[in-house]
C-alpha positions in Angstrom: -11.2 5.5 -28.8 -13.5 7.9 -30.5 -15.2 8.5 -27.1 -11.8 9.1 -25.4 -10.7 11.2 -28.2 -14.2 13.7 -27.7 -13.5 13.5 -24.1 -10.2 15.0 -24.5 -11.7 17.7 -26.6 -15.0 18.8 -24.8 -15.5 21.9 -27.4 -15.3 19.7 -30.6 -17.9 17.3 -29.1 -20.2 20.3 -28.1 -20.0 21.6 -31.3 -21.2 18.3 -32.8 -23.8 18.2 -30.4 -25.3 21.6 -31.1 -25.0 20.5 -34.9 -27.3 17.2 -34.2 -29.7 19.7 -32.5 -30.1 21.7 -35.5 -30.4 19.0 -37.5 -33.3 17.4 -35.5 -34.8 20.7 -35.8 -34.7 20.2 -39.7 -35.9 16.6 -39.5 -38.7 17.6 -37.3 -39.6 21.1 -39.5 -39.4 18.7 -42.9 -41.8 16.0 -40.8 -44.6 18.3 -40.3 -47.3 19.4 -43.1 -46.0 22.4 -45.0 -48.6 24.5 -43.9 -47.2 24.4 -40.3 -43.9 25.5 -41.4 -42.4 28.5 -39.3 -42.3 30.9 -42.5 -39.1 30.3 -44.9 -37.0 27.2 -44.3 -33.9 29.3 -44.3 -35.3 31.8 -41.6 -36.2 28.8 -39.4 -32.7 27.1 -39.9 -30.9 30.2 -38.9 -33.3 30.8 -35.7 -32.5 27.1 -34.7 -28.6 27.6 -34.9 -28.8 30.6 -32.9 -31.1 28.7 -30.4 -28.6 25.6 -30.2 -25.4 28.0 -30.0 -25.3 28.1 -26.2 -24.9 24.1 -26.4 -21.2 24.9 -27.7 -20.3 26.7 -24.4 -22.3 24.2 -22.0 -18.8 22.8 -20.6 -16.3 25.5 -21.2 -18.5 28.5 -20.0 -21.7 27.1 -18.5 -23.1 30.1 -17.1 -22.8 32.4 -20.2 -24.4 29.7 -22.0 -27.4 29.8 -19.7 -27.4 33.3 -19.8 -27.5 33.2 -23.8 -30.2 30.3 -23.7 -32.5 32.7 -21.5 -31.8 35.6 -24.0 -32.9 33.3 -26.9 -36.7 33.4 -25.2 -36.8 36.2 -27.2 -36.9 34.4 -30.5 -40.5 32.8 -30.1 -41.7 36.2 -29.8 -40.2 37.3 -33.3 -41.4 34.3 -35.3 -44.7 33.3 -33.3 -43.0 29.8 -32.9 -40.6 28.2 -30.3 -38.0 26.2 -32.3 -37.3 22.8 -31.4 -34.0 23.1 -30.7 -34.4 25.9 -28.4 -36.3 23.5 -25.8 -33.6 20.9 -26.6 -31.2 23.4 -25.6 -32.9 24.2 -22.3 -32.8 20.3 -21.3 -29.2 19.8 -22.4 -28.0 22.8 -20.5 -30.3 21.7 -17.3 -28.6 18.4 -17.4 -25.0 19.4 -18.2 -25.2 22.0 -14.8 -26.8 19.1 -12.8 -24.1 16.5 -14.0 -21.2 18.6 -13.8 -21.9 21.1 -11.0 -22.6 20.7 -7.2 -26.3 20.7 -6.0 -26.5 24.6 -5.3 -25.4 25.9 -8.7 -27.1 23.0 -10.8 -30.2 24.3 -8.9 -29.6 27.9 -9.3 -29.1 27.2 -13.1 -32.2 25.0 -13.4 -34.6 28.0 -11.9 -32.6 30.6 -14.1 -33.4 28.5 -17.3 -37.0 27.1 -16.7 -38.4 30.0 -14.7 -38.3 32.6 -17.8 -39.8 29.8 -19.7 -42.9 29.5 -17.4 -43.1 33.3 -17.2 -43.0 33.7 -20.8 -45.9 31.1 -21.5 -47.9 32.9 -18.7 -47.4 36.4 -19.7 -46.8 36.2 -23.5 -48.4 33.3 -24.9 -47.8 32.2 -28.5 -50.7 32.3 -31.0 -49.8 28.9 -32.2 -50.3 27.3 -28.5 -53.0 29.6 -27.6 -55.5 26.4 -28.1 -53.1 24.5 -25.8 -53.4 26.7 -22.9 -50.7 28.2 -20.5 -51.2 26.1 -17.6 -50.4 23.2 -19.7 -47.5 24.6 -21.2 -46.0 25.7 -17.6 -46.8 22.1 -16.1 -45.1 20.5 -19.1 -41.9 22.6 -19.1 -41.5 22.2 -15.4 -42.0 18.5 -15.6 -39.3 18.4 -18.6 -36.8 20.4 -16.3 -37.5 18.4 -13.3 -36.5 15.4 -15.5 -33.9 16.7 -17.2 -32.0 18.0 -13.6 -32.9 14.4 -11.9 -31.0 12.7 -14.7 -28.3 15.1 -14.6 -28.1 14.3 -10.7 -28.1 10.8 -11.1 -25.3 10.6 -13.5 -23.2 12.8 -11.3 -24.0 10.5 -8.2 -23.0 7.5 -10.3 -19.8 9.1 -11.3 -19.1 10.0 -7.9 -19.8 6.3 -6.7 -17.6 5.2 -9.5 -14.8 7.1 -8.7 -14.8 6.5 -4.9 -14.7 2.7 -5.8 -11.9 3.1 -7.8 -10.1 5.2 -5.3 -10.8 2.4 -2.7 -9.4 -0.1 -5.1 -6.3 2.0 -5.7 -5.7 2.2 -2.0 -6.6 -1.5 -1.5 -3.9 -2.5 -4.3 -1.3 -0.1 -2.5 -2.2 -1.7 0.9 -1.7 -5.2 -0.7 1.4 -4.4 -2.0 2.6 -2.9 1.2 1.8 -5.8 3.1 3.6 -8.2 0.7 6.8 -5.8 0.7 6.9 -5.8 4.2 6.4 -9.6 4.5 9.3 -10.0 2.1 11.5 -7.7 4.3 10.9 -9.5 7.4 11.4 -12.9 5.9 15.0 -11.6 4.3 15.4 -10.3 8.0 14.5 -13.7 9.4 17.0 -15.6 6.9 19.6 -13.1 7.8 19.2 -13.8 11.6 19.1 -17.3 10.8 22.2 -17.4 8.8 24.0 -14.9 11.1 23.1 -17.1 14.2 23.9 -20.5 12.7 26.3 -20.2 9.7 28.4 -17.4 10.5 29.2 -18.9 13.9 30.4 -22.2 12.2 32.1 -20.4 10.0 33.9 -18.2 12.3 34.9 -21.5 14.3 36.2 -22.8 11.1 38.2 -19.7 10.7 39.7 -19.6 14.0 40.6 -23.2 13.6 42.2 -23.3 10.2 44.4 -20.3 11.6 45.3 -22.5 14.7 46.1 -25.4 12.2 48.2 -23.3 10.1 50.3 -22.3 12.9 50.7 -25.9 14.8 50.9 -27.9 11.8 54.4 -28.7 11.4 55.4 -28.7 15.2 52.2 -30.5 16.3 50.4 -32.7 13.8 48.5 -34.5 16.3 46.8 -31.2 17.5 46.4 -30.2 13.9 44.8 -33.2 13.0 42.4 -33.0 15.8 41.5 -29.5 14.7 41.0 -30.4 11.3 38.3 -33.3 12.2 36.7 -30.4 14.3 36.8 -28.0 11.0 35.4 -31.2 8.9 32.4 -32.0 11.4 31.6 -28.0 11.5 31.8 -27.7 7.8 29.1 -30.7 7.4 26.7 -29.0 10.1 27.0 -25.8 8.3 26.2 -27.4 5.0 23.0 -29.0 6.8 21.8 -25.7 7.9 22.5 -24.0 4.5 20.3 -26.7 2.9 17.6 -26.0 5.5 17.4 -22.5 4.8 17.5 -23.1 1.2 14.6 -25.8 1.3 12.7 -22.8 3.0 13.4 -20.5 0.2 12.7 -22.9 -2.7 9.1 -24.6 -1.4 6.1 -23.2 0.2 5.9 -26.0 2.5 7.4 -26.6 5.7 10.8 -28.8 5.1 11.3 -31.9 7.0 14.3 -30.5 9.0 12.0 -27.8 10.5 10.5 -30.9 12.5 13.9 -31.6 14.2 14.4 -30.3 17.8 15.8 -26.7 17.9 18.8 -26.2 20.3 18.3 -25.4 23.7 20.0 -25.1 27.2 21.1 -28.4 26.8 23.3 -27.4 23.7 25.0 -24.9 25.4 27.8 -27.2 26.6 28.3 -28.4 23.4 28.4 -24.9 21.7 30.9 -24.0 24.7 33.1 -27.0 23.3 33.4 -26.1 20.1 34.4 -22.4 20.8 37.3 -24.1 23.4 38.4 -26.3 20.5 39.0 -22.8 18.2 41.3 -21.6 21.1 38.8 -19.4 23.8 38.7 -21.0 27.1 35.0 -21.0 28.4 33.3 -21.8 31.5 29.7 -22.6 31.7 27.3 -22.3 34.6 23.6 -23.1 34.8 21.8 -22.5 37.8 18.1 -23.6 38.0 16.0 -26.5 36.4 15.6 -25.9 32.5 12.9 -28.4 31.8 10.2 -25.8 32.6 11.3 -23.4 29.9 9.2 -23.1 26.9 11.1 -23.7 23.8 11.1 -20.6 22.1 12.8 -18.9 25.2 15.1 -21.6 25.4 16.1 -21.2 22.0 16.5 -17.6 22.6 18.9 -18.0 25.2 20.8 -20.5 23.1 21.0 -18.3 20.0 22.2 -15.3 22.6 25.2 -17.5 23.9 26.0 -18.6 20.2 26.3 -15.1 19.4 27.9 -13.7 22.2 30.7 -16.6 21.9 31.0 -16.4 18.5 31.7 -12.5 18.9 34.4 -13.1 21.7 36.2 -15.5 19.4 36.2 -13.0 16.6 36.9 -9.8 18.7 38.3 -10.8 22.2 41.7 -11.9 21.3 43.9 -13.7 24.0 41.3 -14.3 26.6 38.7 -16.2 28.3 34.9 -16.3 28.5 32.1 -17.2 31.2 28.7 -18.4 30.5 26.2 -17.9 33.1 22.5 -19.0 32.8 20.1 -18.8 35.8 16.5 -20.2 35.8 14.0 -19.0 38.5 10.4 -19.3 38.6 9.5 -15.9 37.0 12.5 -15.4 34.6 15.4 -16.7 33.0 18.7 -14.4 33.0 21.8 -15.3 30.8 25.1 -13.3 31.0 27.9 -14.0 28.7 31.2 -12.0 29.5 35.0 -12.2 28.2 38.1 -10.5 29.5 39.0 -9.5 25.9 39.3 -6.2 24.0 36.1 -6.4 23.1 34.8 -5.6 19.7 35.3 -2.6 17.8 32.4 -1.8 14.9 32.6 0.9 12.5 30.5 3.7 13.8 28.1 3.4 10.7 27.4 -0.3 11.0 25.4 -2.3 13.2 25.9 -5.8 13.0 22.9 -8.8 12.6 24.1 -10.0 15.7 23.2 -7.5 18.0 20.0 -6.6 16.3 18.9 -10.3 16.4 19.6 -10.6 19.7 17.5 -7.5 20.7 14.6 -8.8 18.5 14.4 -12.0 20.1 14.6 -11.0 23.6 12.2 -8.4 23.1 9.8 -11.1 21.6 9.2 -12.4 25.2 8.9 -8.8 26.7 12.7 -9.3 27.9 15.5 -6.6 28.4 19.1 -6.7 26.8 21.9 -5.1 28.3 25.4 -5.2 26.0 28.7 -3.0 26.5 32.2 -2.8 28.0 32.7 -5.0 30.7 34.1 -3.4 34.1 37.7 -4.4 34.2 38.3 -4.9 30.6 36.4 -7.1 28.2 32.8 -7.1 27.1 29.4 -8.3 28.7 26.4 -9.3 26.9 23.5 -9.8 29.8 19.5 -10.6 29.2 16.6 -11.4 31.1 13.2 -13.0 29.7 10.5 -13.1 32.2 9.2 -16.6 32.1 5.2 -15.6 32.8 5.3 -13.4 29.9 6.5 -16.0 27.5 3.8 -18.6 28.9 
């Protein structure tokens, strides 16, 4: 928490760092014998504060801080001794520029800082360092500058790597969330399609039959009872489908109902019989052998017929319907037409039925055509290539 507070206030942290450099100078001076002190202690402390002052500006104004540090090179010529705070200031500024700036500005700052130091050691050597030798001082200062620069660049590279890893983790998390949301959306569409294909069909049949029962209940009780039996059987089938869908939603494992055979071309006649009992005369014709069809293709044909007959039952009114299925060696065709008035959906509403049929046919590379029928009524036509499905 304390380090985070200092990161949010860089100027306060740099002032504290400058104070630490001055205190280090004081400790270093007190630790040396008195005869080596650079004159009065107060004067030495003042020079140390002056040399450490550029550290305060190292992040808020880095280039003025570099210029001020170079300007403090005049201090050793005045007191004939280089304060320790001055050397530490050069190290801190070199590290700061290398850690926070790109390579070219950082290199330029390092040269501007340490080249004058080498020149001063060579051209204006101090009396206190005469025994050491100018060459030694130059090499020593260059090594210190190179180490400071290298440490700063390493820290910058590590920060860049850490930031890249964080960004990669953020993108991966975002992608994972998007994939999960897409999977949920796909599952919702699949469930909506199943509800529409199966449950909505049965409910529509029950609704039409119930209307018929209400109309003929008094004058033809036998027909009403027969229709009620059909409603009872249809309601039980609807409940079974609902339970199957609920099992899919409740558990991750495949429910046992999924193992039952899916309806195919053989179930179209029973489907048509349900619609006939609901009051819509239907004729069915199947040309070709359906035994070679893939189960998924047969189920798609069944769902298309189911959806088309349900729509005809709801929207055609007093009419008749025809179902034709043709199976050849390279494709299966299905056509459902009626002689009624056709559906009149709202202009801003697209039903699940047409979308579901289009998705199922498109899954096998087929084509779907829906629209008004010549001479009145509505027509649904689909062609699914068998070789593509295989």
